[in-house]
N, C-alpha and C positions, 0 to 999 in steps of 0.2 A: 293264875291270878297275878296280874301286873297292875301297878298303879298307873293311872292314865294322867299324864301331864301334857300340857300344850308345849309347843316348841319354845315359846317365850318363857313359860314357867321353868322348863328345863334349863334354858339359858340363864335365868336368874339364879336358879339353884347351883349350877356349875360355877357361875361368877362368884357367888357367896363362898363356896367351898375353896376356890382358888385364892380369893382375896384373903380369907381367914388363914389359910395355910401360909401365905406369904407374909402377912402382917401380924398374925397372932390375935387379931380381933376382927369383928365383922365390919363390913362397909356401911356407910351412911346411905340413906335413900338417894341422896344427890350423887354420891359416888357410883351407886348402881345405875342410876339414870345416865350419867356420863359414860360409864364403862360399857353400857349396852346400847347406847344411842337411843334411849327411850325419850319420848316427847315431853314427859312431865313427871314430877314426883308423885302425883296422884296415880299415874299408871304403874309406877313401882309399888306403891302402897296396895293397889288392887291385886297385883301379882303376889305380893307378900301375904296378904290376907287369904288369898285362895290357897297358897301353899301351906299356911298354918291350918286352914280348914281341912286340907287333905292329910294332915298329920305328918308332913315331911319336914316341917320347919317349926321352930319354937322361937317365941319372942317374949321378952319381959315387958309388959306394958309400962310406959313411962320411963323406960331406961334406954339410954343411947347405946347404939352398937351392941344390941343384945340378941341379934339373930343367930340361931344355931341350927345347922342342918342336922336332922335326926336320921340315923341309919338303923332301921329295924331288920336288916337282912343279915345280921351276924349269924354264924352257924349255931351259936348257942341258943339264940332266940328261936330259930327254926326247929332245933332239936327239942326245946321245951314244948313247943306246940305239938310236935309229933308225939311226945310222951304223954301229954295231957289228952290228946285225941284218943289214945288207946283205951283209956278208962272212963272217958266221958259218956254221959247219957246222950240220947239223941238231941234233947233240947240244948245241952251244953255244947255238943258238936256244932249245932247251928250257930250259936254265939261265937264259938272259936273260929269257925269258918268266916263269919262276918268280920271279926276282928282281924283275922289274917288278911282278908281282902282290903280292909281299910289301911293296914300297915304295908300292903304291897308284898306280902310274903307268899311264896309258892312252896308249900311243903308236901306237895304230891299226894294229897289224900284222895 
């Protein structure tokens, strides 16, 4: 189970991570546009909205520079899914598998 991102979405995500690591805060939409050579702020907003919908990015509505890349691939998270799968009912397993797919986790079930 791998999260499917477009090349542009991956570029936006990588840019966000790099910018935040270097500056201690997330870039503005205009900085993302300039940094990636995108044509408009609305193109950036569309990519951001799609990344939020896929669950790999978090933003606080109405707050500036509030973009946060989410990482659900920590060993602890994967281990929790594995443990829970061991005792889950069939219905619960389906829900856990769907959640893992949304989060882009591969826990080898």
